C-alpha positions as CSV (number, residue, x, y, z in Angstrom):
1,M,76.2,1.9,39.7
2,D,78.0,4.9,41.1
3,R,80.0,7.4,39.2
4,S,83.3,5.6,39.9
5,Q,82.0,2.2,38.7
6,L,80.5,3.9,35.7
7,A,84.1,5.5,34.9
8,F,85.6,1.8,35.1
9,A,82.8,-0.1,33.4
10,G,84.5,-0.3,30.1
11,A,83.5,0.2,26.5
12,A,81.2,-2.8,26.0
13,R,79.5,-2.3,29.2
14,Q,79.0,1.4,28.6
15,A,77.5,0.6,25.2
16,E,74.9,-1.7,26.9
17,L,74.0,1.0,29.5
18,I,73.4,3.7,26.8
19,R,71.5,1.2,24.7
20,A,69.3,0.4,27.6
21,G,68.7,4.1,28.5
22,E,70.5,3.7,31.8
23,V,73.0,6.5,31.0
24,S,73.4,9.2,28.3
25,S,76.6,9.8,26.4
26,R,76.6,13.3,27.7
27,E,76.5,12.0,31.2
28,L,79.5,9.7,30.5
29,V,81.5,12.5,28.7
30,E,80.9,15.0,31.5
31,L,81.9,12.3,34.0
32,Y,85.3,11.9,32.1
33,L,85.9,15.5,31.7
34,E,85.4,16.0,35.5
35,R,87.8,13.1,36.2
36,I,90.3,14.3,33.6
37,E,90.4,17.8,35.2
38,R,90.9,16.4,38.6
39,I,93.1,13.4,38.0
40,D,95.3,14.0,35.0
41,P,97.4,16.8,36.3
42,Q,99.0,14.0,38.3
43,L,99.4,11.7,35.2
44,N,99.6,13.9,32.0
45,A,97.9,11.1,30.1
46,Y,96.4,13.5,27.6
47,R,98.1,15.8,25.2
48,V,94.8,17.7,24.4
49,V,91.1,17.1,25.7
50,L,88.5,18.0,23.1
51,A,86.0,19.0,25.5
52,E,83.6,21.0,23.6
53,R,83.7,18.8,20.6
54,A,83.2,15.6,22.7
55,L,80.2,17.2,24.4
56,A,78.7,18.1,20.9
57,E,79.4,14.6,19.6
58,A,77.7,13.2,22.9
59,D,74.6,15.3,22.3
60,Q,74.4,14.0,18.7
61,A,74.9,10.3,19.8
62,D,71.9,10.8,22.3
63,A,69.7,12.4,19.7
64,R,70.7,9.3,17.5
65,R,69.6,7.1,20.4
66,G,66.6,8.9,21.1
67,A,65.5,8.3,17.3
68,N,66.1,4.6,17.9
69,E,69.4,4.5,16.0
70,D,71.5,1.6,17.1
71,R,75.4,1.5,16.6
72,P,77.5,-0.8,18.6
73,L,79.5,2.0,20.3
74,L,76.9,4.8,20.2
75,G,78.0,7.3,22.7
76,V,80.9,5.6,24.1
77,P,83.8,8.1,25.1
78,I,87.2,6.9,23.6
79,A,90.7,8.6,23.8
80,L,93.1,8.3,20.8
81,K,96.8,8.1,20.9
82,D,98.3,11.2,19.3
83,N,99.7,9.3,16.4
84,M,96.2,9.0,14.7
85,D,94.6,11.7,12.7
86,I,91.5,13.6,13.6
87,A,90.4,16.0,10.9
88,G,91.2,19.5,11.7
89,E,93.5,18.6,14.6
90,V,97.3,18.4,14.7
91,T,98.7,14.9,15.1
92,T,102.0,15.6,17.0
93,Q,103.5,12.0,17.2
94,G,104.9,13.3,20.6
95,T,107.1,15.7,18.7
96,A,107.4,19.5,17.9
97,A,108.6,18.3,14.3
98,H,104.9,17.7,13.3
99,G,103.2,19.6,10.4
100,G,99.8,21.3,10.3
101,P,96.3,19.9,11.1
102,A,95.2,16.7,9.6
103,G,92.9,17.0,6.6
104,E,90.8,13.9,7.5
105,D,90.4,11.2,10.0
106,A,92.6,8.1,9.9
107,E,90.9,5.1,8.9
108,L,90.7,3.7,12.4
109,V,89.1,6.9,13.7
110,R,86.7,7.0,10.8
111,R,85.7,3.3,11.8
112,L,85.3,4.2,15.3
113,R,83.2,7.2,14.4
114,G,81.1,5.0,12.2
115,A,80.4,2.7,15.2
116,G,79.2,5.7,17.3
117,A,82.1,6.4,19.3
118,V,82.7,9.8,20.8
119,I,86.5,11.1,20.8
120,L,87.4,12.7,24.3
121,G,91.1,13.7,23.2
122,K,94.4,12.6,22.3
123,T,96.8,10.8,24.5
124,N,100.6,11.4,25.1
125,L,103.4,9.2,23.5
126,P,107.1,9.6,23.4
127,E,108.6,11.3,20.4
128,L,108.0,9.3,17.1
129,A,106.7,6.4,19.3
130,I,110.3,5.4,19.9
131,M,110.7,5.1,23.6
132,G,109.6,2.5,26.1
133,A,108.7,5.3,28.3
134,T,106.1,8.0,27.6
135,E,108.1,11.4,28.2
136,S,109.2,14.0,26.1
137,A,110.7,17.7,26.3
138,N,107.5,18.9,24.4
139,Y,104.8,17.4,26.3
140,G,106.3,16.4,29.7
141,I,106.4,13.1,31.6
142,T,103.2,10.7,31.7
143,R,103.2,8.8,35.1
144,N,101.7,5.5,36.0
145,P,98.5,5.7,38.0
146,W,99.5,2.6,39.9
147,N,102.6,4.5,41.3
148,L,103.4,8.0,40.1
149,D,107.0,7.5,40.3
150,R,106.9,4.7,37.7
151,T,106.4,5.0,34.0
152,P,103.2,3.6,32.1
153,A,105.8,2.5,29.6
154,G,105.4,3.5,25.9
155,S,104.9,4.2,23.3
156,S,101.0,4.1,24.1
157,G,101.7,5.1,27.6
158,G,99.2,8.0,27.6
159,S,96.5,5.5,26.5
160,G,97.4,3.0,29.1
161,A,97.5,5.6,31.9
162,A,94.1,7.2,30.8
163,V,92.2,3.8,30.9
164,A,93.8,2.5,34.1
165,A,92.9,5.6,35.9
166,G,89.4,5.7,34.6
167,L,89.8,8.7,32.2
168,A,88.4,7.0,29.2
169,A,86.3,3.9,28.4
170,A,89.2,2.7,26.2
171,A,92.0,4.1,24.2
172,T,93.7,3.5,20.8
173,A,97.1,2.3,20.8
174,S,99.9,1.3,18.1
175,D,102.5,-1.4,18.6
176,G,105.8,-1.8,16.5
177,M,108.0,-3.3,19.1
178,G,105.6,-3.8,22.1
179,S,103.9,-0.5,22.4
180,I,100.5,-2.0,23.0
181,R,101.5,-4.7,25.2
182,N,104.1,-3.0,27.3
183,P,101.7,-0.2,28.5
184,A,99.1,-2.9,29.2
185,A,101.5,-4.7,31.3
186,C,102.5,-1.7,33.3
187,C,99.0,-0.5,33.8
188,N,97.1,-3.7,34.6
189,L,95.3,-3.8,31.3
190,V,94.6,-5.9,28.3
191,G,96.5,-5.3,25.2
192,L,96.1,-7.2,22.0
193,K,98.7,-6.9,19.2
194,P,96.5,-8.2,16.3
195,Q,97.6,-9.9,13.3
196,R,99.7,-7.7,11.0
197,D,97.3,-5.8,8.6
198,R,94.1,-6.6,10.5
199,I,93.4,-3.0,11.2
200,P,94.5,-0.8,8.4
201,L,97.2,1.8,9.1
202,A,95.7,4.4,6.7
203,P,96.7,6.9,5.6
204,L,100.0,5.2,6.0
205,P,100.6,2.3,3.8
206,E,102.8,0.7,6.4
207,H,105.1,1.6,9.3
208,W,108.6,0.7,10.5
209,H,109.1,-1.6,7.5
210,G,106.1,-3.9,8.6
211,L,106.6,-4.0,12.3
212,S,103.7,-1.8,13.4
213,V,99.9,-2.6,14.0
214,L,97.1,-0.8,15.7
215,G,94.9,-1.8,18.5
216,F,93.6,-0.8,21.9
217,N,94.4,-0.6,25.7
218,T,91.3,-1.8,27.7
219,R,90.3,-2.9,31.2
220,T,88.5,-6.1,30.0
221,V,88.9,-8.7,27.3
222,A,85.3,-8.0,26.2
223,D,86.4,-4.4,25.5
224,T,89.3,-5.5,23.4
225,A,87.3,-8.1,21.4
226,L,84.5,-5.7,20.5
227,L,86.9,-2.7,19.4
228,V,88.9,-5.0,17.4
229,D,85.9,-6.6,15.8
230,L,84.6,-3.2,14.8
231,T,87.7,-1.9,13.3
232,A,89.4,-4.8,11.7
233,D,89.1,-6.4,8.3
234,G,87.6,-9.9,8.2
235,L,86.6,-10.5,11.8
236,E,83.0,-9.4,12.0
237,R,82.0,-10.7,15.5
238,A,84.5,-13.5,15.6
239,L,86.5,-12.1,18.8
240,T,83.4,-11.0,20.7
241,E,82.0,-14.6,20.2
242,A,85.4,-16.0,21.3
243,A,85.4,-13.9,24.5
244,A,82.2,-15.5,25.4
245,A,83.2,-19.1,24.7
246,A,85.3,-21.5,26.7
247,P,88.7,-22.1,24.9
248,G,88.6,-25.9,25.4
249,R,91.6,-27.8,26.8
250,L,94.8,-26.0,25.2
251,R,98.5,-27.1,25.1
252,V,100.2,-24.1,26.7
253,A,104.0,-23.5,26.7
254,L,105.6,-21.4,29.4
255,S,108.8,-19.8,28.2
256,A,110.9,-17.3,30.5
257,K,113.8,-17.1,28.0
258,P,114.0,-13.6,26.3
259,P,114.6,-13.6,22.5
260,L,117.5,-11.1,23.0
261,P,120.8,-11.8,24.7
262,V,119.8,-10.0,28.0
263,R,119.2,-11.0,31.6
264,S,116.1,-13.2,32.1
265,A,112.9,-12.2,34.0
266,R,113.4,-11.0,37.7
267,K,112.3,-13.0,40.6
268,Q,108.8,-11.5,40.9
269,V,108.1,-11.7,37.2
270,R,109.2,-15.3,37.0
271,R,107.2,-16.1,39.9
272,A,104.1,-14.6,38.3
273,L,104.8,-16.5,35.1
274,E,104.9,-19.9,37.2
275,D,101.6,-18.7,39.0
276,M,99.9,-18.0,35.7
277,G,100.9,-21.5,34.7
278,S,99.4,-23.0,37.9
279,T,96.2,-21.1,37.1
280,M,95.9,-22.4,33.7
281,R,96.6,-26.1,35.0
282,A,93.8,-25.6,37.4
283,L,91.5,-24.4,34.6
284,G,92.3,-27.9,32.9
285,H,95.0,-26.9,30.2
286,E,98.1,-28.9,29.6
287,V,100.9,-26.6,30.7
288,F,104.7,-27.3,30.2
289,E,108.0,-25.3,29.7
290,R,109.1,-24.8,26.3
291,D,111.1,-21.9,24.5
292,P,110.6,-20.9,20.9
293,D,113.6,-21.3,18.7
294,Y,114.3,-17.6,18.3
295,G,117.7,-17.9,16.7
296,Q,118.9,-14.5,16.0
297,A,115.6,-13.1,15.4
298,G,116.3,-10.0,17.3
299,N,118.8,-8.8,14.8
300,P,116.5,-8.3,11.8
301,T,113.9,-7.0,14.1
302,L,116.2,-4.4,15.3
303,V,117.3,-3.4,11.9
304,R,113.7,-2.7,10.8
305,Y,112.9,-0.8,14.0
306,L,116.0,1.5,13.7
307,R,115.8,2.0,9.9
308,G,112.0,2.6,10.4
309,M,112.5,5.4,12.9
310,C,115.3,7.0,10.8
311,D,113.1,7.0,7.6
312,E,110.2,8.6,9.8
313,G,112.4,11.2,11.5
314,R,113.9,12.4,8.1
315,G,110.4,12.6,6.6
316,M,109.0,14.9,9.3
317,A,107.8,18.4,8.5
318,H,110.4,19.8,10.6
319,P,113.2,17.3,11.3
320,E,115.5,20.0,13.0
321,R,113.0,20.3,15.7
322,L,113.6,16.7,16.8
323,Q,115.1,16.1,20.3
324,R,118.7,15.3,20.7
325,R,118.1,11.6,21.6
326,T,115.8,11.2,18.8
327,R,118.3,12.7,16.4
328,G,120.7,9.9,17.7
329,F,118.2,7.2,16.9
330,V,117.8,8.7,13.4
331,R,121.5,8.5,13.0
332,L,121.7,4.9,14.3
333,G,119.2,3.9,11.8
334,G,121.0,5.9,9.0
335,L,123.9,3.6,9.3
336,I,121.8,0.8,8.0
337,P,122.2,0.4,4.2
338,Q,119.2,-0.4,2.2
339,A,120.8,-3.8,1.2
340,V,120.9,-4.7,4.9
341,L,117.2,-3.6,5.4
342,R,116.2,-5.9,2.5
343,R,118.0,-8.9,3.8
344,A,116.4,-8.2,7.2
345,I,112.8,-8.2,5.5
346,D,113.6,-11.0,3.3
347,S,114.6,-13.2,6.5
348,E,111.2,-12.8,8.0
349,A,110.0,-15.9,6.4
350,G,112.6,-18.2,7.7
351,Y,112.2,-16.8,11.1
352,H,108.5,-17.0,10.9
353,E,108.8,-20.8,10.1
354,R,111.5,-21.4,12.8
355,M,109.6,-19.7,15.6
356,N,106.2,-21.1,14.9
357,R,107.5,-24.7,14.9
358,I,106.5,-24.6,18.7
359,F,103.0,-24.4,17.6
360,S,103.2,-28.1,16.5
361,D,103.2,-29.0,20.3
362,A,101.3,-26.0,21.8
363,D,98.3,-23.8,21.0
364,V,99.6,-20.9,22.8
365,V,103.0,-19.6,24.0
366,V,103.1,-17.7,27.3
367,T,106.0,-15.3,28.1
368,P,106.4,-12.2,30.3
369,V,105.9,-8.9,28.9
370,M,108.8,-7.5,30.6
371,T,111.8,-8.9,32.5
372,T,111.3,-6.2,35.3
373,L,108.4,-4.3,37.3
374,P,107.4,-0.9,35.5
375,P,110.5,1.1,35.5
376,R,111.0,4.5,37.0
377,A,109.6,7.5,35.2
378,E,112.8,9.2,33.6
379,E,114.7,5.9,34.0
380,W,116.5,6.9,30.7
381,E,116.6,10.6,31.2
382,G,119.7,12.3,29.8
383,M,121.0,9.1,28.0
384,G,122.1,9.0,24.4
385,A,120.2,6.8,21.8
386,L,122.5,3.9,22.0
387,R,122.5,3.7,26.0
388,T,118.7,4.1,25.8
389,L,118.4,1.4,23.2
390,I,120.5,-1.1,25.5
391,G,118.5,-0.1,28.6
392,M,115.0,-0.7,26.8
393,A,116.3,-4.0,25.4
394,E,117.0,-5.2,29.0
395,V,113.5,-4.4,30.2
396,F,111.3,-5.0,27.0
397,P,112.9,-8.0,25.1
398,Y,109.9,-10.2,24.6
399,A,107.7,-8.4,22.4
400,G,109.4,-7.2,19.2
401,V,110.2,-10.4,17.5
402,W,106.4,-11.3,17.3
403,N,106.0,-7.9,15.4
404,M,108.7,-9.3,12.9
405,T,106.7,-12.4,12.3
406,G,103.4,-10.4,12.5
407,Q,101.3,-12.9,14.3
408,P,98.9,-11.9,17.3
409,A,100.2,-11.6,20.9
410,C,98.1,-10.3,23.8
411,A,99.2,-8.8,27.1
412,V,97.0,-9.8,30.1
413,P,97.4,-8.7,33.9
414,A,99.1,-11.5,36.0
415,G,98.8,-9.9,39.4
416,L,100.4,-7.3,41.4
417,S,104.0,-7.2,42.8
418,Q,104.8,-7.0,46.6
419,D,104.8,-3.1,46.2
420,G,101.4,-3.2,44.3
421,L,102.8,-2.8,40.8
422,P,101.2,-4.6,37.8
423,I,102.9,-7.5,36.3
424,G,101.7,-8.6,32.8
425,M,102.1,-11.8,30.7
426,Q,102.1,-12.3,27.0
427,L,100.0,-14.8,25.3
428,V,101.2,-15.4,21.6
429,G,99.2,-17.4,19.3
430,R,99.4,-18.9,15.8
431,P,99.4,-16.5,12.7
432,G,95.8,-15.2,12.4
433,D,94.6,-16.9,15.6
434,E,93.5,-14.0,17.7
435,A,90.4,-15.9,18.6
436,T,92.1,-18.6,20.8
437,L,94.1,-15.7,22.7
438,I,90.9,-13.8,23.5
439,S,89.2,-17.0,24.6
440,L,91.9,-17.9,26.9
441,A,92.3,-14.2,28.2
442,A,88.6,-14.1,28.9
443,Q,88.9,-17.2,30.9
444,L,91.8,-15.9,32.9
445,E,90.1,-12.7,33.5
446,A,87.1,-14.6,35.1
447,E,89.3,-16.6,37.2
448,L,91.9,-13.8,38.4
449,G,89.3,-10.7,38.4
450,W,91.6,-7.9,37.1
451,P,88.8,-5.6,36.3
452,Q,87.9,-5.2,39.9
453,Q,91.5,-3.9,40.7
454,R,91.9,-0.1,40.5
455,P,95.0,2.0,40.9
456,P,95.3,3.9,44.4
457,L,94.7,7.3,43.0
């Protein structure tokens, strides 16, 4: 395996190579540090690279391996989205309004370290994870490795760009309105939004009034399965086993209808959805067109999103340092009374039952992740909060309502556009049923071969 192949091998494969003694953790970290130094100036995926600390952790991992200690991620280099705490490091959340260094690791980081992972650095995100593009006045514009004029989306855009460009084995991500799935779709990656509360948010008790979950951006389904198994509560090896097992014959509902009152998926995206349906039929699944009964599900979702960013913005250590547009989002959220927020949260059970009726006839629902191809970098530059919100709703209408219901949804690559830009599809499963999504995604990966595709950097 040459150095380029090794950089794109993924977390699960790298763990196997380290375990077999075919590569050391230090070799992997040095490989990624060299690639970051050479490639990241084009992308701006990393906010900070912890080079010395990563090399020291790699040496410790190699010593443990030499002593026959075995951990599932021993020595594998991982990147962290910069809204997750590392003890002694600042967690910026993409803003200058942050406080001082974190006192201890976030629970997800603690679990990754416990599994043996090495932390390479922290990846960029838009201020307070609000935007569908990863860019800010404080930390610059993060660009898509498939086309530097395009965004890798947000808010986990730095994580998506880093993994897609071979600058980390995998990266953490978070998702309050699609922020795992949208970067995965823009960067030709796998992005599972797990069931709500599957991976602890600690030190936060919750985020955006129950919308947000944690997860990963990865190149392969096996990587996502392994990482979620190791960091989630109650899964053990369930997803790893699902990734290695055939899904059986599934009933699959294709739906291009957006849950919001916006224009439907554009021609190339719609064709990719149809092609995905054809692929699944060829794999033996029963595929038909059916739309979930969304009703007005976008309304309570939007209420929780806006009020969540308002509460978070007001709670920052230095809210006066927030950018103009972010202050606009905070003001919009501040217009929502507590009683309206309470009704939005209380309406979840009804929408959950309504939207999940489709699973009486289907095992999986497949929608686009986005209505368009990856937007231009700086697509919403200079716009105020309301115009930006409307623009993002036009591009990213499919994901957020499933954050409101809390059930799992997974973005998978569905091919490249005529211009070589990634297109992603969203697989939505029953509550608590990540395993079916992972099994189907692994089958699609074997058929479509997206891990072999690399951006033209």
